[in-house]
Each structure stands twice: as C-alpha cells, then as structure tokens.
N, C-alpha and C positions, 0 to 999 in steps of 0.2 A: 548326388551323394557318392563319395568315394567308397569303394568296397574292396576289401583284401581278398582277391580271388586266387592269387598264386603264391605258393611257398617261396618262389624266387623274388617276391616283392614287386612283381609287375602289377600296375594298378588297373582297376576297372572303374567305370563311372556309371551309376544308375540314374536314368532319367525316368521318373515314374509319371505315368499319365494321370491327369487329374480325374477324380471320380473312379468309376469302374473301368479297368483296362479291357480292351477287346482282344488284345494279344500281347505276347512278350516277344522281344527280338534281341538276339545277341549279335552285335555288329562289330566288325573288325576293319580298321582303316588300312590303306595301302601306303606305299612309299618304297617300292623296290626292295623290300625286306631290310632296308638300312635307315629309313627315315620315317617321319610322321609321328604324331602323338595324339593324345586325346583332345587337344585344343585346336587342331586343324579343322577347317570347315567340314571336310569329308567325314570327320568323326563327330564333332560337336554340333554343327548346324544340322546335319542329317538327323542326329539323335533328338535334338530339340524339336524339330519339325514333326517327327513321328510321334513323339510324346504328346505334342499339342493336338494330335489327331486321335488320341486314345490308345496308342501303342507304346507300352513301356519298353525302354531300351537299356540294355547293358552294353556300353561301349567298352571294348577291350583294347588294351595295349599289349605288347609282347616284346620279348628281347630281340634286338636287332642283330642281323648277321654282320657284326663288326668285331674286330679284335679277336678273331678265332671262334666266335659264336656261330654255330651252324645248326642245321636240321639235326635232330628233331626238336631242339629246345624251343624255338618259336611256336612250333605246333603244340608242344606240351603246355605252353602258356595258354594258348587258346582252348585247349582241352580242359585245363583247370578252370578257366572262366565258364565254359559250358557246363561243367559238372557243378560249379557253384550255383549257376542259374537253376539247374534241375533240383538242387537241394533247397533252394530258397525262392520257390515260385511265388510265395506270398508277398515277397518284396516287390514283385512286379504287379501286385494287385490281382493275381490270378489264383484260381483254386486248384488247377491241375497243370502239369507239364505238357499236356497234350496241345496246349496253345502256345508253346514256345517254338520260335523260328530262329534260323541261323543265317548269317550272311556276311558279306564283306565286299570291299572294292579293291580291284587290282591285286596287289600282293595279299591283301586281306581276303580277297575272293579265292586266291590260290590256297591260302591256309584253311579257309572254312570248307572249301570243296574237298580237299584232301582229308580234313578232319571228319567229314561225313562218312568217308570210306572207313576210317578208323572206328567210328561209332558203329557202323553196320557190322564191322568185323569183331565187335565185342567190347569196345572201350566205354560204351555207355548208350543211353537212350538216344535215338536219332531225332532230329528236329521235325516239326510238322511240315516245314518246307525249307528250301535253300534259296537264298536270293544273292545273285552274283552280279556286280557291276563291273563292266569292262575287265573281265577276268583273263588271267594267263594261267592255264591249268595244265599246260604241256611243257615238258622239259626243253623241247626245241620248238621254235615258232613254226607252225604249219605254213604251207605255201600260201602266198598272198595272191588273191584273184586279180584279174585285170581291172574289174570294177573297183576293188579296194585301192589298187595302185592309183587309179585316176582320182580317187577321193583325197589321197594324201598329198597330191601335187600342190605345192604352194604353201603348205602349212610349215610352221617353224621347224627347223632341223631338230631341235631338242625334243620335239614331240613325235619324231619318226623313230620308232624302235626297230632296229635292224635285227636280222637273225643272229648276228655276232653279238650285239648288245644283249639280246635276250639270253643267249647262252651264258654270257659272263655273269649276268644277274642271277641266273638260276644256279650256276656253278658256285657262286659265292654263298648262296643260301644252302645248297645241298651239301657243300663241303667236299664232295667227290663226285665224279661222273658215275661212280658205282651206284649212287642214289638216284640217278636219272630214271631208272626203271622201277623205282619204288612208288606204288600208287598212293602210299600214305604221305609222300612228299609232293607228288604231282598226280592229281586225280585222273587226268586225261590219259594216263598210260596204263590204267588198269580196268577191271570190270566195274561197270556202273549198275549192275543188276541189284535191285533192292534199295536204290536211292529214293528219297522222298521226292515229291514234286519240286521242280527247279524253275526258277525265273531268272533269265539272263537279260541284262540291259547292256548292249554294246555301244560304245562310242562310234559315231559314223566314220570319222576320218582318223582311224587308229589301226595301226598294223596288228595290234593285239586282238582286233576283232576276228582275225583268222582263227585264233584259239577258241574264242567264245562260240563262233559258229560251228567249228568242228565238234566242240564239246556238246552243243545242242544236238547235232546229228548222232553223236555217240549215245547220248542219253535216250533219244528216240529209238535207236536200234536196240537198246537194252530194255525197252518197254517202260521207261520212266516218263511220266507226264512232264512235259517241258514247254515253256513259253519263252521265245526269244524275240527281242525287239531291238531296233536300232534307234538311238536318240538323234533325231535330225539336227544337223548343224553343230554337232559336238566333236570335240577332240578328247584324247585320253585324259582322265581325271576330272571330268566335268562336274562331278559332285563336290569338288573342292572350290567351286565358283558359285556361291549361293545367289549372286545377283544376276546370273546368266539364265536365259530361257531354258537351255538344256538342263542345267542343274535343277531348276524349279520343276521342270516337267518330269524329271526322273524321280524326284522324291514323291511327287504325286502318283506316279506309276507304282512305286513301292507300297505306298499306303493302300492303293486299290488292290494290289495283289494280296497283301496281308489281310485286308478286310474280307476279301472273297473267301478266305480259308476259315473265317470265324463262323 
C-alpha cells in the first residue's frame, strides 16, 4: 500500500503482516545516496519477507543527492516517514509505538543511524531498536585491517570502495566538508550515548565493513547494547540479491533480531 509520508512527495510503501503483527519496522534502502527505489530487491524483497514473518514494514524512499539536492533533505524525508509511522501505528497492526523499529542498508543505514541521533536529540520518539545492514556511518572510511584487505582480494573492482570513493560519495551527500563533523549527517562522528539497541550485519568482503565494525566498538564504548555479525560469503549490497545464500541468511537474521525484541 502506497502511503504519503513526506510533504516533498517522496513515497513510502506499507507491507502489512497478515493477522496480528509482532512488530513494525521502518526500512530504508541504499544506493550511495543517488540511486535505488522502492522496487529494488533490497527494499521490496526484504519488506515482503519480513511481512510474511509477521513484521509489518514501511519501506521509505528519499530525495537523492542529485542536481544540487544535499543533506539535510534526504534525512528530512526519512524523518517524515518515521514520524508518519509513529502517528499511524494502527496501520502496522500494532497498538503502540513501543514496537516500532528502524533500519536501513548502506546509504539507508547511514540515514537511519544519523536519524536516530536526531531523534535522541529531540526530533521525535526513538525506535525500539536500530538495524543496520553493511552501514557506512563515518564521513571518512576508517582504516582497513589486514584481514579485511585479504577478504577483498579478487572481488570485482566495482565492489571495492576506496577511501577516495567514499569521500566523494559522502561529500556529494553532505554538500560541504563542513557537514562531515555533523553527527546528524554521519552518526559515527558524534556521541552515541542514549541510542537504542543496535544490530549490525556487515558484508564479509566489503571495505565498508571497517565503518560497521568501528561503529559497533563506538556503541559498546557508549554503553549501547550492540550485536555485530558478518554474513559469510557476502559482498556489499547482498540484500539486493534475494536468490543468494547471504541475502536469504541476512533477512532471517533480521527476523530473529526483531522477534527477540517482541
């Protein structure tokens, strides 16, 4: 079901679980802030699967960082979607917003992690938990370990995201290096105290795993309950491949996490 969640006309799509929902989940796809939509498997297939398992999902799109569009507008779109969810919990088959969770993949993970900081700082009610798939939450790519370097040897060049590439992607989103230090743009550069429990699924052969692993360490240091797992055999964006073992395994992981919170 299409839902009008943003004054800017950015769409959302609600996947309601049959019967009584065990949880509600607001989910945001990736695409380097410039690509992706509600029909890509990372958005549509993930949402369908979760809904089939009793978890109602609001899948959100957002304005892309194209033609001069920059932060904070994509973040504002995700905030609008989250606030819509809070105000319409009955549409999820829920009685209370206490059972609403938030999450995203890649650029969507960046947006939802940073949005959680905005919510903590007064923009609205925080989610019951935060689910991040292969996130990039730092303005600059953290150092890559020798173990990770060995994992990415031999994978296609287009799946190896260099520090230079990451900087350009984030600069295009941020609009200015002045925003590289804004935790409402990049969650990994600010305080994480007060965040809800966080679940991180990293792709195994993915340079962005350096950001996900550092973020997990930062969350733990801030006293935030965090679980971080690596999906074996995966490269970046594996949730966009529903016929792959890593894709299927990760959606099962997400279902388990959300059910544990019920």
